[in-house]
Wavefront OBJ file of the C-alpha trace (Angstrom):
o trace
v 196.464 218.456 150.438
v 199.887 219.367 151.820
v 200.653 221.255 148.617
v 197.548 223.389 149.139
v 198.648 224.289 152.644
v 202.037 225.545 151.496
v 200.916 227.443 148.400
v 197.782 229.201 149.634
v 197.970 232.969 149.915
v 199.759 235.644 148.016
v 203.044 236.248 149.842
v 205.625 234.709 147.536
v 203.737 231.434 147.216
v 203.866 230.697 150.943
v 200.992 230.255 153.353
v 199.088 233.423 154.099
v 199.152 234.044 157.861
v 199.800 236.951 160.216
v 200.850 237.313 163.836
v 197.694 239.223 164.776
v 194.141 237.955 164.464
v 191.355 239.901 162.812
v 190.208 240.873 166.313
v 193.618 242.439 166.944
v 193.563 244.217 163.592
v 190.073 245.633 164.225
v 191.084 246.823 167.697
v 194.139 248.565 166.240
v 192.151 250.151 163.412
v 189.699 251.570 165.936
v 192.557 252.724 168.186
v 193.964 254.688 165.242
v 190.565 256.187 164.361
v 187.913 255.924 167.119
v 185.230 257.492 164.908
v 185.868 255.289 161.864
v 182.902 253.740 160.074
v 182.846 249.956 160.284
v 182.940 249.859 156.494
v 186.306 251.610 156.616
v 187.566 249.380 159.424
v 186.535 246.304 157.425
v 188.358 247.586 154.340
v 191.509 248.310 156.341
v 191.506 244.878 157.972
v 190.455 242.972 154.853
v 187.221 241.468 156.170
v 183.575 241.965 155.318
v 181.565 244.655 157.055
v 179.475 241.940 158.711
v 182.634 240.281 160.050
v 183.832 243.653 161.390
v 180.468 244.111 163.128
v 180.746 240.674 164.745
v 184.318 241.382 165.864
v 183.332 244.745 167.369
v 180.471 242.998 169.196
v 182.972 240.430 170.560
v 185.371 243.180 171.658
v 182.539 245.120 173.282
v 181.230 242.021 175.098
v 184.773 241.267 176.274
v 185.162 244.757 177.733
v 187.876 245.866 175.296
v 185.859 248.768 173.914
v 182.698 250.778 174.493
v 180.547 251.952 171.607
v 178.808 255.309 171.993
v 176.324 256.720 169.518
v 177.203 260.310 168.513
v 174.626 261.633 166.064
v 174.535 259.195 163.176
v 177.970 257.723 163.910
v 179.537 255.478 166.510
v 182.494 256.530 168.579
v 184.624 253.926 170.300
v 186.481 254.180 173.584
v 189.112 251.521 174.155
v 189.977 249.887 177.457
v 193.781 249.596 177.506
v 193.618 247.771 180.857
v 191.920 244.771 179.243
v 193.947 241.576 179.517
v 194.922 239.273 176.679
v 192.685 236.219 176.532
v 195.276 233.491 175.927
v 196.764 232.060 179.138
v 200.306 232.644 177.851
v 199.704 236.419 177.746
v 196.911 236.794 180.314
v 199.216 238.754 182.637
v 199.603 241.487 179.974
v 197.297 244.383 179.115
v 196.227 245.107 175.542
v 197.284 248.719 176.076
v 200.884 247.661 175.467
v 199.932 246.291 172.041
v 197.922 249.411 171.240
v 200.858 251.630 172.223
v 203.244 249.582 170.108
v 201.187 250.021 166.946
v 199.640 253.460 167.446
v 202.579 255.544 168.673
v 204.404 257.713 166.170
v 207.734 256.126 165.238
v 210.805 257.798 166.698
v 212.906 259.825 164.278
v 215.718 257.887 162.619
v 218.907 258.426 164.642
v 221.237 258.088 161.630
l 1 2 3 4 5 6 7 8 9 10 11 12 13 14 15 16 17 18 19 20 21 22 23 24 25 26 27 28 29 30 31 32 33 34 35 36 37 38 39 40 41 42 43 44 45 46 47 48 49 50 51 52 53 54 55 56 57 58 59 60 61 62 63 64 65 66 67 68 69 70 71 72 73 74 75 76 77 78 79 80 81 82 83 84 85 86 87 88 89 90 91 92 93 94 95 96 97 98 99 100 101 102 103 104 105 106 107 108 109 110
């Protein structure tokens, strides 16, 4: 069983894990494109469309985003003042994470 834990995933034979959860990835995908279809968000994150729907419902229930119907599409408004849920980061707002991953990178100084 230990061998399975160390060889699962596709990154050089090591365990497949990331620093951000799927909830974080969905929030960032929506921050980058607030009118994205959930199908596209799911593809970007690497989850099923149903999983993306459940994650968006969680984020909406938690107050991290608001879904507004515009014609046949949804448009999302994010709440950057929302706090992280884990006690270790509860004093921080998710807006800092959104800014980190959605701002244009600064030009290379070299």
